[in-house]
C-alpha positions in Angstrom: 100.7 40.4 102.4 103.5 37.8 102.0 105.0 37.0 98.7 103.1 34.1 97.1 105.6 33.1 94.4 104.7 29.9 92.6 101.0 30.0 93.6 98.1 30.5 91.2 95.7 33.4 91.3 92.1 32.9 89.8 90.1 35.9 88.6 86.6 35.8 87.3 84.3 38.3 85.6 80.9 38.5 87.3 77.9 39.1 85.0 77.6 36.4 82.4 80.5 34.5 83.8 80.3 33.7 87.6 76.8 34.9 88.0 73.8 33.2 86.3 71.5 34.8 83.8 69.5 36.4 86.5 72.6 38.1 87.9 72.8 35.9 91.0 75.0 33.4 92.6 73.0 30.5 94.2 73.5 30.0 97.9 74.8 26.5 97.2 77.5 28.1 95.0 78.4 30.5 97.7 78.9 27.6 100.1 81.1 25.8 97.6 83.2 28.8 96.9 83.7 29.6 100.6 84.9 26.0 101.1 87.6 26.6 98.4 88.6 30.0 99.9 88.9 28.5 103.3 91.2 25.9 101.9 93.5 28.6 100.5 92.2 29.2 97.0 93.4 32.6 95.8 90.4 34.0 94.0 88.8 37.4 93.3 86.6 39.0 90.7 87.0 41.7 88.1 83.8 43.3 87.1 82.2 46.4 85.4 80.1 46.8 88.6 80.9 49.3 91.3 81.2 48.3 94.9 77.6 49.3 95.6 76.2 46.9 92.9 78.8 44.2 93.5 78.2 43.8 97.2 74.6 42.5 97.1 75.5 39.7 94.6 78.7 38.8 96.5 77.1 38.7 100.0 78.4 35.9 102.2 81.6 35.2 100.1 84.7 35.3 102.3 87.1 37.1 100.0 90.6 37.5 101.2 91.8 39.4 98.1 90.6 42.9 96.9 88.2 43.2 94.0 88.8 44.8 90.6 85.8 47.1 90.1 84.3 49.3 87.4 86.2 47.7 84.5 89.6 48.3 86.2 89.0 51.8 87.6 89.3 50.6 91.2 91.0 48.0 93.3 88.9 47.8 96.4 89.2 46.0 99.8 85.8 44.5 100.3 86.0 44.5 104.1 87.2 48.1 104.7 85.5 49.4 101.5 88.7 51.4 100.8 90.2 51.8 97.3 93.7 50.5 97.3 94.5 51.7 93.7 92.9 53.9 91.0 93.3 53.9 87.3 94.6 57.0 85.6 92.5 60.2 85.6 90.9 61.9 82.6 92.3 65.4 82.3 90.2 68.4 83.1 90.6 69.7 79.6 89.2 66.5 78.1 86.2 66.5 80.5 85.4 70.1 79.5 85.7 69.4 75.8 83.4 66.4 76.2 80.8 68.3 78.1 81.0 71.2 75.6 80.0 68.8 72.9 77.0 67.7 75.0 76.0 71.3 75.6 76.1 72.2 71.9 74.0 69.2 71.0 71.5 69.7 73.8 72.2 66.2 75.2 71.8 65.8 78.9 71.8 62.0 79.7 71.9 60.4 83.1 75.6 60.5 84.0 77.7 59.1 86.8 81.3 60.2 87.3 83.9 58.4 89.4 86.8 60.1 91.1 87.8 61.3 94.6 84.1 62.4 95.0 81.7 60.3 92.9 78.9 62.4 91.5 75.5 61.7 89.8 73.8 63.9 87.3 70.0 63.8 87.7 68.8 65.4 84.4 65.1 65.3 85.0 62.6 63.4 87.1 61.7 60.0 85.6 64.7 59.8 83.3 64.9 56.1 82.3 68.6 56.1 82.9 68.0 56.7 86.6 66.1 53.5 87.0 68.5 51.5 84.9 71.5 52.8 87.0 69.7 52.0 90.3 68.7 48.5 89.1 72.3 47.7 88.0 74.6 49.8 90.1 72.9 50.2 93.5 71.3 53.0 95.5 72.1 56.7 94.9 74.6 57.4 97.7 76.8 60.0 96.0 76.6 63.8 95.5 73.7 64.6 93.3 74.0 67.3 90.6 71.3 68.9 88.4 73.5 70.2 85.5 76.4 69.0 83.4 78.3 72.2 84.4 78.5 70.8 87.9 80.5 67.9 86.7 83.1 69.5 84.4 85.2 71.3 87.1 87.4 68.3 88.2 89.1 65.3 86.9 87.4 61.9 86.9 88.8 58.4 86.4 85.6 57.0 84.8 82.1 58.0 83.6 78.9 56.3 82.6 76.2 57.8 80.5 72.8 56.1 80.2 70.2 57.2 77.6 68.3 56.0 74.6 70.3 54.2 72.0 69.7 56.8 69.3 70.9 59.5 71.7 74.2 57.9 72.7 75.3 56.2 69.5 76.2 59.4 67.6 78.2 60.6 70.7 80.1 57.3 70.8 81.0 57.7 67.1 82.2 61.2 67.5 84.3 60.3 70.6 85.9 57.4 68.8 86.9 59.7 66.0 88.5 62.2 68.4 91.5 60.1 69.2 93.3 63.1 70.7 90.8 62.9 73.6 92.6 59.7 74.6 89.4 58.2 75.9 88.5 54.6 76.0 84.8 54.4 74.9 82.7 51.3 75.1 79.0 51.1 74.3 76.5 48.3 75.0 72.7 47.9 75.1 71.0 47.6 78.5 70.5 43.9 79.3 66.9 44.5 80.5 65.8 47.4 78.4 66.5 47.3 74.7 65.6 51.0 74.3 68.5 52.1 76.5 72.2 52.0 76.1 75.2 52.4 78.5 78.3 54.3 77.4 81.5 54.0 79.5 84.3 56.5 79.3 87.7 55.8 80.8 91.3 56.8 80.1 92.7 54.5 77.4 95.0 52.9 79.9 92.1 51.6 82.0 91.2 48.0 81.8 90.6 44.9 84.0 94.0 43.7 82.6 95.9 46.8 83.7 94.4 46.8 87.2 95.2 43.0 87.4 98.8 43.9 86.8 98.7 46.6 89.4 97.1 44.2 91.9 99.8 41.5 91.2 102.5 44.0 91.9 100.8 45.6 94.9 100.1 42.3 96.6 103.5 40.8 95.7 102.2 38.0 93.5 105.7 37.5 92.2 105.9 34.5 89.9 102.3 33.6 90.5 100.4 32.1 87.6 97.1 33.8 86.7 94.0 32.1 85.4 91.0 34.2 84.4 87.4 33.6 83.3 85.2 35.9 81.2 82.4 36.3 78.7 82.6 39.7 77.1 84.9 42.0 75.2 85.8 44.0 78.3 87.6 40.9 79.5 90.0 40.8 76.5 92.8 42.8 78.2 92.5 40.5 81.2 92.9 37.5 78.9 96.0 39.0 77.5 97.6 39.5 80.9 96.8 36.0 82.2 98.8 32.8 81.8 95.5 30.9 81.2 92.2 32.3 80.0 88.9 30.5 79.8 85.7 31.6 78.2 82.3 30.3 79.4 80.3 28.6 76.6 77.9 31.6 76.5 80.8 34.0 75.8 81.1 36.4 72.9 83.0 34.9 69.9 85.8 37.4 70.4 86.5 35.8 73.8 86.2 32.3 72.6 88.7 32.9 69.8 91.5 34.0 72.1 90.7 31.6 75.0 92.8 28.7 76.0 89.7 26.7 76.6 85.9 26.8 76.8 84.1 25.8 80.0 80.4 25.3 80.8 78.1 28.3 80.7 77.4 30.7 83.6 74.0 29.0 84.2 75.7 25.7 84.4 78.2 27.0 87.0 81.2 26.5 84.7 83.7 28.7 86.7 82.9 27.0 90.1 83.1 23.5 88.5 86.5 24.4 87.0 87.8 25.8 90.3 86.8 22.7 92.2 88.3 20.4 89.6 91.6 22.3 89.7 91.9 23.1 93.4 90.6 19.8 94.9 91.2 17.4 92.0 
């Protein structure tokens, strides 16, 4: 790609920001966004979703730039489905120590690991985490495993555990105390099932912001100004990297406090309205 010095790059989070409260982008919004892209708007998304779960909600959008996926683990070309860059990997020793803790405490949640070969742990039929993962992240198209031991023999660049809140919360507290593990641990309730929680584990260097910097370097966005949009705490690092950062009105207070401005909510189409006002105004 040619150097685009002096241009502006726009990057938006998906859920809660570009997508509405139903996790969708209306067809009329797709049409409007494509009109901007066809005119030369440099726009992409940075999301906690994987490619499998991002593709259905981005169907029909004519992206010309790669996507930042899984909270910065991957930079992926949407047309070829190839990963152009990865985050750092979690060392094998850390993975083994983590799984040893789960063994000792007889915890076997639904787990997804991301690396050269993505794997899914299927702990038992009917585990509620399985349905939650399928609903949020797409169909099971990876290697399926039936025990935690099958996952601890290689490095991974990201991991998701899904289980009951009371099961995962103590694990999160233990991991956050073990700073020597050098894991970035985030924890959030399931948006549709309050009894479940999602726990994400990454190397501490992994974030949407760090991958945005890699993307800028890889695609030679030398001197380009960057504007980002978000709603949740996993967008904070991206806000720090950008020249301009806007929070939607439904965003968490942490985002609003460090934003350069507040735009209309995700249900009001705030991101698209802003893009049109800036790019065509």
